[in-house]
N, C-alpha and C positions, 0 to 999 in steps of 0.2 A: 240307688246307685246305677249308673249307666254301664252298658257293656259295649265294647267296640269290636270284639272278636270272641269266638268261643273260648270260654275258660278264663277270660281276662276281664275283670271289672275295674272301672276307673272311678275315682271320686269326683264329685262335681267341681272340685277346685283344681283339677288337673289342667295344666297348661297356663295357669296364672303364674306370673314371675315370682320366684321365691317360695313356691309351694312344692311339697313332696307328693309323689304319687304313691298310692297304696294299691298293690296288685294282690289279688286274691286267687290262689290256685287250689285245685283239688288234685291230690296225688294219692297213690296207693303205695303200700309197702314195696320197696325196691325201686320206685320211680324217683327221678331227680329233678331239680330245678337248677339252672345255671345262672350265675350272676357274673356278667362280663365273660371274659375268656378264661379266667383262672380260678373261679370259685364255683364249687359244686356242692349242692345241698341234697342229701339223699334221705328218704324216709326209711328208717331202719326198722321201727316197730311201732305198733299202736296198741295200747292196753287201756281200755276204758277211755278216760279223758286225757291220758298222757300220750304224747308222741315223742319217740326217740329219733333225733336227727343226727346224721353224720355230716360234718362239714369239712370239705377238703379245700384248703386255701394255702397260698404261699406263706412261709413263716413270718413275713413282715406284716401280714394282715392280723390284727388283734381281734379276737372274737370272744365275747362274753355273753352270759345270760344277763338279762336286764337288771336283776337285783344285784349282781356282782358289779356290773358297770356303774350303777348308782352308788354302791358302797365305795368303789375306788375313787369316783369323782368327789364324793363327800369327804373322804379322808384327805384327798389332795387339796381340796378347798380349805380344810382346817389347817393343814400343814402350811399352805401358802400364807394364811392369816397369821400364823405363828412365826413366819419367817424361816421355816426349816425346809428349804427347797430340796435338800439332799435326801430327805425322808419320804419324798413323794413315791407313790406306788407306780411301778412301770406298767402294770396290767398283765404281768406274767404269772399271776397267781391263779391256781385252779382249785375250786372247792373239792372236798373229798368225794363227792358223788359224780364227778366228771371223769370219764375215761378218755385218755389221750392216746392215740395210736399214731406212730410215726411210720 
C-alpha cells in the first residue's frame, strides 16, 4: 500500500472512477478523526483487541455496526420480496450492548 502523507495510506485503486478510498489511521485514546464538517469519531477506550468508539453526528446520519447494518438490509430485502413495504426497518434500532448518549 502506498503512502502519500504521514499517517495516511492509500489503496492502489485510489483515483480510479467508481472506487472507494481506504484511509488507515493510528489514533490513541482520546484522539479523534473528523469526517466532513459534522462527524467526529473519538477513541474512547482500548482493551485487548477491542476498541470503543464514540461517534458524534447529526441525528439524520444513521450509524450502525456492520452486523446490524447487514441484518437490517437482509430483513428489508425479505420484506420487499414479500410485498410488506410498511414493515421495513428504518434503521433506528440499537442492540442491547450499544450506549447512546444525547
